C-alpha positions in Angstrom: 18.4 9.6 -6.2 21.3 8.1 -4.5 21.0 5.5 -1.7 20.7 6.8 1.8 22.1 5.8 5.1 20.7 2.5 6.3 20.9 0.9 2.9 17.5 1.8 1.7 16.9 1.2 -2.0 16.9 4.4 -4.0 13.6 5.6 -5.6 14.0 6.9 -9.1 12.1 9.9 -10.6 10.0 7.5 -12.6 9.2 5.6 -9.4 8.2 8.7 -7.7 5.9 9.6 -10.6 4.3 6.1 -10.5 3.7 6.4 -6.8 2.1 9.8 -7.2 -0.3 8.5 -9.8 -1.2 5.4 -7.8 -1.9 7.5 -4.6 -4.5 9.5 -6.5 -6.6 6.4 -7.0 -9.7 6.4 -4.8 -10.0 2.6 -4.8 -6.8 1.8 -3.0 -6.9 -0.7 -0.1 -5.6 0.9 3.1 -2.6 -1.5 3.3 -1.5 -0.7 -0.3 -1.9 3.1 0.4 0.3 2.7 3.5 3.0 0.9 1.4 2.9 3.6 -1.2 3.2 6.3 1.4 6.3 4.5 2.8 7.9 4.6 -0.7 6.9 8.2 -1.1 8.6 9.1 2.2 11.7 7.2 1.2 11.8 9.1 -2.1 11.8 12.5 -0.4 14.5 11.8 2.1 13.4 10.7 5.5 15.6 8.0 6.9 14.4 4.5 8.0 13.8 5.5 11.6 11.5 8.4 10.5 9.5 6.1 8.2 9.2 3.5 10.9 8.0 6.1 13.5 5.2 7.7 11.5 4.1 4.4 9.8 4.0 2.4 13.0 5.8 -0.5 11.1 9.0 -2.2 12.0 12.3 -2.1 10.2 11.8 -5.5 8.6 8.4 -4.4 7.2 9.6 -1.1 5.8 12.6 -2.6 4.2 10.5 -5.4 2.7 8.1 -3.0 1.0 10.8 -0.6 -0.2 12.7 -3.6 -1.7 9.6 -5.0 -3.3 8.9 -1.6 -4.9 12.5 -1.4 -6.1 12.2 -4.8 -7.7 8.7 -4.7 -9.1 7.3 -1.1 -9.0 3.8 -0.2 -7.8 2.4 -3.6 -8.8 4.7 -5.3 -6.2 3.0 -3.5 -3.4 -0.4 -5.1 -4.0 -1.8 -7.7 -1.5 -1.3 -11.3 -2.4 -4.4 -13.3 -3.3 -6.1 -14.8 -0.2 -6.8 -18.5 0.0 -10.3 -19.9 0.4 -13.7 -19.3 -1.1 -14.8 -15.7 -1.3 -17.8 -14.7 0.8 -21.1 -14.5 -1.1 -24.2 -12.8 0.3 -27.2 -14.7 -1.0 -29.9 -12.1 0.0 -29.9 -8.5 -1.1 -30.0 -6.0 1.7 -33.4 -4.4 0.6 -35.0 -7.8 0.7 -34.1 -7.9 4.4 -35.6 -4.5 5.0 -32.2 -2.8 5.2 -31.8 0.8 4.0 -28.8 0.2 1.6 -28.5 -1.6 -1.7 -25.3 -3.6 -1.6 -23.3 -5.4 1.1 -20.0 -3.9 2.1 -17.4 -4.8 4.6 -16.9 -2.6 7.6 
């Protein structure tokens, strides 16, 4: 697909297919899903202003993720590792009388 007004990087047919496959995953983090949706929107034609409007993101953010996808594909849209020690729950929820088996984040 040719580049569009505003200098957005083009999304190839292979890129569109990779995004479609990734969007079918049920274990996607919401931030990664939003980035994939931005790429999907850019692939089907909306301009930068339209992507910014529905995604609620600024121009810099949209351009950043579209450029990251152009450079590294779907893998480039993943969150970077977070610093610090991961949280560990020492006590299982049933031991505390809670009605669920595992700890989850809200």
